[in-house]
C-alpha positions in Angstrom: 46.0 -42.2 59.5 48.4 -42.5 56.5 47.6 -46.6 54.9 50.7 -48.7 56.3 51.8 -50.2 52.8 54.7 -52.7 52.7 55.6 -50.9 49.3 59.3 -51.0 48.9 61.4 -48.5 46.8 64.6 -48.1 45.5 66.5 -44.9 45.5 66.4 -44.8 41.8 62.6 -45.2 41.9 62.1 -43.1 44.8 63.8 -40.0 43.1 61.9 -40.4 40.0 58.7 -40.5 41.8 59.7 -37.4 43.4 60.6 -35.2 40.5 56.8 -36.6 39.3 55.7 -34.9 42.4 57.7 -32.0 41.9 56.1 -31.5 38.5 59.0 -31.4 36.8 58.0 -34.5 34.3 55.0 -35.3 33.4 52.5 -36.6 36.2 50.2 -39.4 35.8 47.4 -38.6 37.9 46.5 -35.1 37.2 46.6 -32.5 34.3 49.8 -30.7 33.4 49.0 -27.2 35.6 48.5 -24.4 33.2 48.6 -21.5 35.4 50.6 -20.1 38.3 47.7 -20.8 40.6 47.5 -24.6 39.9 51.1 -24.7 40.4 51.4 -23.2 43.9 48.0 -24.7 44.7 50.0 -28.2 44.0 52.7 -27.2 46.2 51.0 -25.6 49.1 54.0 -23.4 49.5 57.0 -22.2 47.3 60.0 -20.6 48.5 60.6 -17.4 46.8 62.6 -15.6 49.0 64.7 -14.7 46.0 62.0 -13.3 43.6 64.2 -14.3 40.7 64.1 -17.7 41.8 60.9 -17.9 42.5 59.5 -16.8 39.0 61.4 -19.6 37.6 60.3 -22.3 39.9 57.0 -21.5 38.4 58.3 -20.5 35.2 60.1 -24.3 34.6 56.9 -25.9 35.3 54.6 -24.1 33.2 56.2 -24.7 29.7 55.9 -22.0 27.0 55.5 -19.2 30.2 57.3 -15.8 29.9 58.6 -13.6 32.9 55.8 -11.2 32.1 53.2 -14.0 31.9 54.3 -14.8 35.3 54.3 -11.4 37.0 50.9 -10.8 35.1 49.2 -13.8 36.8 51.1 -12.7 40.3 49.0 -9.0 39.3 45.8 -11.1 39.1 46.2 -12.2 42.4 46.5 -16.0 41.3 49.3 -16.3 44.2 51.1 -14.0 46.7 54.2 -13.9 48.6 54.7 -13.5 52.7 56.1 -15.2 55.3 53.9 -18.2 56.0 56.9 -20.3 57.4 60.2 -20.4 58.9 60.5 -16.7 58.8 61.0 -17.1 55.1 59.0 -15.8 51.6 57.1 -18.3 50.2 54.7 -18.2 47.2 51.1 -19.4 48.5 47.8 -19.9 47.1 46.3 -16.6 47.5 43.2 -18.0 49.4 44.8 -20.1 51.7 47.1 -17.5 53.3 45.4 -16.5 56.6 45.1 -20.0 57.8 48.5 -21.2 56.7 49.9 -17.9 58.6 48.0 -19.3 61.7 48.8 -22.7 60.9 52.6 -22.1 60.4 53.3 -18.5 60.6 52.6 -18.3 64.5 55.8 -20.6 65.3 57.7 -17.6 63.7 56.4 -15.4 66.5 58.3 -17.4 69.3 61.1 -16.1 70.7 60.7 -13.2 68.6 61.2 -10.9 71.8 64.8 -11.7 71.5 65.3 -10.7 68.3 63.6 -7.5 68.8 65.6 -6.5 72.3 68.8 -7.1 69.8 66.9 -4.5 67.3 66.4 -1.8 69.8 62.3 -2.4 69.4 59.4 -3.1 71.9 56.2 -5.3 71.3 54.2 -1.8 71.4 56.7 -0.9 68.5 55.8 -3.6 66.6 51.8 -3.3 67.2 52.3 0.1 66.2 54.1 -0.5 63.1 51.4 -2.8 61.9 48.9 -0.4 62.8 50.4 2.5 60.6 51.0 0.2 58.0 47.4 -0.9 58.0 46.0 2.5 58.1 48.4 3.8 55.0 47.5 1.1 53.0 43.7 0.7 53.4 41.4 1.6 50.8 43.6 0.1 48.0 47.0 1.2 49.0 50.3 -0.3 47.7 53.6 1.1 48.8 57.3 0.1 47.9 59.4 -1.0 50.8 61.0 2.4 51.0 57.6 4.0 51.2 56.4 1.7 54.2 59.4 2.3 56.1 59.3 6.7 55.2 55.9 6.5 56.4 56.9 4.0 60.0 59.6 6.8 60.5 57.1 9.8 59.5 54.8 8.2 62.4 57.8 8.2 64.7 58.7 5.2 64.7 62.9 4.2 64.2 63.1 1.9 61.2 66.0 1.9 60.1 68.2 -0.5 59.2 67.4 -3.9 59.8 64.4 -2.4 62.1 62.4 -1.8 58.8 62.7 -5.0 57.3 61.6 -6.7 60.9 58.8 -4.4 61.6 57.6 -5.2 57.8 57.8 -9.0 58.4 56.3 -8.4 61.6 53.4 -6.8 60.2 52.8 -9.6 57.6 53.3 -12.3 60.2 50.6 -10.8 61.8 47.9 -11.2 58.6 47.6 -7.3 58.4 49.7 -6.7 55.0 51.2 -9.2 52.3 53.5 -9.0 49.4 52.1 -7.6 46.2 54.1 -8.2 42.8 57.0 -5.6 42.5 56.7 -2.4 40.6 59.9 -2.3 38.7 62.8 -3.8 40.9 60.5 -2.2 43.7 58.9 -4.7 46.3 55.4 -3.5 47.1 53.0 -4.2 50.3 49.2 -4.3 50.5 46.6 -5.0 52.6 46.1 -8.8 53.0 42.2 -8.3 53.5 41.8 -6.0 50.3 44.2 -7.8 48.3 43.0 -11.4 48.9 39.2 -11.0 50.6 38.1 -14.2 49.6 40.1 -16.4 52.5 39.5 -20.2 53.1 38.9 -21.0 56.9 40.4 -24.4 57.9 41.1 -25.4 61.4 42.9 -28.0 63.4 43.1 -31.3 62.0 41.7 -30.2 58.5 44.2 -27.6 58.5 46.8 -30.0 59.3 45.8 -32.8 56.7 45.1 -30.2 53.8 49.3 -28.9 54.2 50.4 -32.5 55.1 48.8 -33.8 51.7 49.7 -31.0 49.7 53.6 -31.2 50.7 53.9 -34.9 50.0 51.7 -35.0 46.8 54.4 -32.4 45.9 57.5 -33.5 47.5 57.1 -37.3 48.4 58.1 -40.0 48.5 60.0 -38.1 51.4 59.9 -38.5 55.1 58.0 -37.2 58.2 61.1 -35.0 59.6 61.3 -33.6 56.0 57.8 -32.0 56.4 58.4 -31.0 59.7 61.3 -29.0 58.5 59.8 -27.6 55.4 56.8 -26.9 57.2 58.3 -25.8 60.5 55.8 -27.6 62.6 56.5 -29.9 65.5 57.2 -33.6 65.1 54.0 -34.0 66.8 51.8 -31.8 64.6 53.6 -33.2 61.6 52.8 -37.0 62.5 49.0 -35.9 63.1 48.9 -33.5 60.1 49.9 -37.1 58.4 47.4 -39.3 60.0 44.5 -36.7 59.5 45.1 -37.2 55.9 44.1 -40.5 55.8 44.1 -43.0 52.8 45.3 -40.1 50.6 49.1 -40.5 52.0 50.6 -44.0 51.8 53.8 -45.7 54.1 56.3 -46.9 51.8 60.2 -47.7 52.2 63.2 -46.0 50.1 66.3 -48.0 50.6 64.4 -49.8 54.1 63.9 -46.2 55.4 60.2 -44.9 55.9 58.6 -42.5 53.9 55.8 -40.9 52.8 54.3 -40.3 49.5 50.6 -39.3 47.8 48.7 -42.9 47.3 48.1 -42.8 43.4 51.8 -42.5 43.0 52.2 -45.8 44.1 50.6 -46.7 40.3 52.8 -44.4 38.8 55.0 -46.0 36.2 58.6 -46.4 37.2 60.2 -44.7 34.3 64.1 -43.9 34.0 65.5 -40.9 35.5 67.0 -39.1 32.2 66.1 -35.5 32.8 68.3 -32.6 32.3 67.1 -29.6 33.8 68.5 -25.9 35.0 66.7 -25.3 38.2 66.8 -21.9 40.2 68.9 -22.0 43.4 66.2 -21.7 45.9 63.8 -24.1 43.9 61.6 -26.8 45.8 63.9 -29.2 44.2 66.4 -28.9 46.8 65.0 -26.2 49.6 62.0 -28.8 50.2 63.9 -31.5 52.0 66.2 -31.8 55.2 67.6 -34.8 53.6 69.2 -34.2 50.3 70.8 -37.1 49.6 68.9 -38.4 46.9 70.0 -35.4 44.7 72.8 -33.9 45.9 76.4 -35.7 46.4 77.9 -34.3 49.9 81.0 -33.5 47.7 79.1 -31.1 46.1 77.5 -29.6 48.9 80.0 -26.9 49.3 79.5 -25.7 45.5 75.7 -25.4 46.3 75.5 -23.8 49.4 78.9 -21.7 49.9 79.8 -21.3 53.3 76.6 -23.0 54.2 75.4 -19.5 54.8 71.9 -20.7 53.2 72.2 -19.3 50.2 71.6 -21.9 47.1 73.3 -21.7 43.9 71.0 -22.0 40.6 71.5 -25.8 39.7 72.1 -28.3 36.5 70.2 -31.5 37.2 71.0 -34.5 35.1 68.8 -37.8 36.0 67.6 -36.3 39.4 71.3 -35.5 40.3 72.7 -32.2 40.7 75.9 -32.3 38.4 76.8 -28.4 38.2 75.7 -24.8 39.0 74.9 -21.9 36.6 74.2 -18.5 37.0 73.2 -15.4 34.6 74.5 -12.0 34.1 71.8 -9.8 32.4 72.3 -6.9 29.8 69.6 -5.0 27.4 70.1 -7.4 24.5 71.1 -10.4 26.1 71.3 -12.9 28.9 74.8 -14.8 29.6 74.6 -17.9 31.1 77.5 -19.5 33.0 77.6 -22.7 33.7 80.3 -24.9 36.0 80.2 -28.2 36.0 80.8 -30.4 39.0 81.3 -33.7 37.0 82.6 -34.7 33.8 79.9 -33.7 31.1 80.7 -34.9 27.3 79.9 -32.7 24.2 76.2 -34.2 24.2 75.2 -33.6 27.8 76.4 -30.0 27.0 74.1 -29.4 24.3 71.4 -30.6 26.7 72.5 -28.3 29.1 72.3 -25.3 26.7 68.6 -26.8 25.6 67.4 -26.1 28.9 69.3 -23.1 29.4 67.8 -21.7 26.1 64.3 -22.4 27.6 65.4 -19.9 30.6 66.6 -17.1 28.2 62.9 -17.8 26.4 61.2 -17.0 29.7 63.5 -13.9 30.1 62.4 -12.8 26.2 66.4 -12.3 25.8 68.9 -14.3 23.4 71.3 -16.3 25.3 75.1 -16.4 25.3 76.6 -19.8 26.9 80.3 -20.1 28.5 81.6 -23.0 30.5 83.8 -22.3 33.3 85.5 -25.5 33.3 
């Protein structure tokens, strides 16, 4: 079971440690990751429903990298995208996909019969679709999403509208397929067994402990409830995973509330939080938690998640707190980056924000133009 230390942390200290865990500042216990594989394995899984956001989540943690570098790493299969938990696409360590699907993905299949009924599909239809896709992709095949849907239709399966998306999700959830890197703007699919044949096998407490350790080392200090929400595990299994991780995790108090963190971080220096970051909308910085009060003022929630529809805006973060949003507009010869402040930012801070956004422009290999939407 996790050690029951009584270390007390202030919110500011906890936020500094959290940014360190999220690899958004130098980490005192590990060498800076030098590859996509190292970043994704550190996290265990990274939100990647929106591909552009997922690419920048990696780029922001790999200084000097470009979009082309990250894409090439995914083509080398350093990580892959699939639906391991909560019915949402994540980047996952390539060798860990199958056990994570078996541990957390299976929960997404609970209650799926109602969704199929709404779509006019049967379980037999879904199983047949997975079989058809498996046959079509066998032997190193790689099909775009449109080609997958066309293959299903040709086999006599109604894959129009949302049915196609559901059947593609189901085949991946069952571990038949996975999402391969885009070809141009087209999402592609491959057979999981062929794309990632060398799979680790973890079961029971070992799997729970591995997932708990990876979550808390990359997100902590934070709560057991946050871990359950992130992973989709039951509260009982989340507690069991923390216990199984043993002395690698430690319980602390953050402003009087119980939280868990990676034990080596207890000795990390308490450095003042004054970083200026420009993060994608679906970054783990906000997506990895149910309780975002350390990073986000409640009055700004509507600006970050307009309408509460689950679509997160890209954020400007100063000193660990969200202070604005930004968006991009791509052209062939430049990228226009528009900033919407949520608090007053003076000239010096604005210059720092533009410097942070310049790093994103470099990632895209495009010269930037900056607009401020005051």
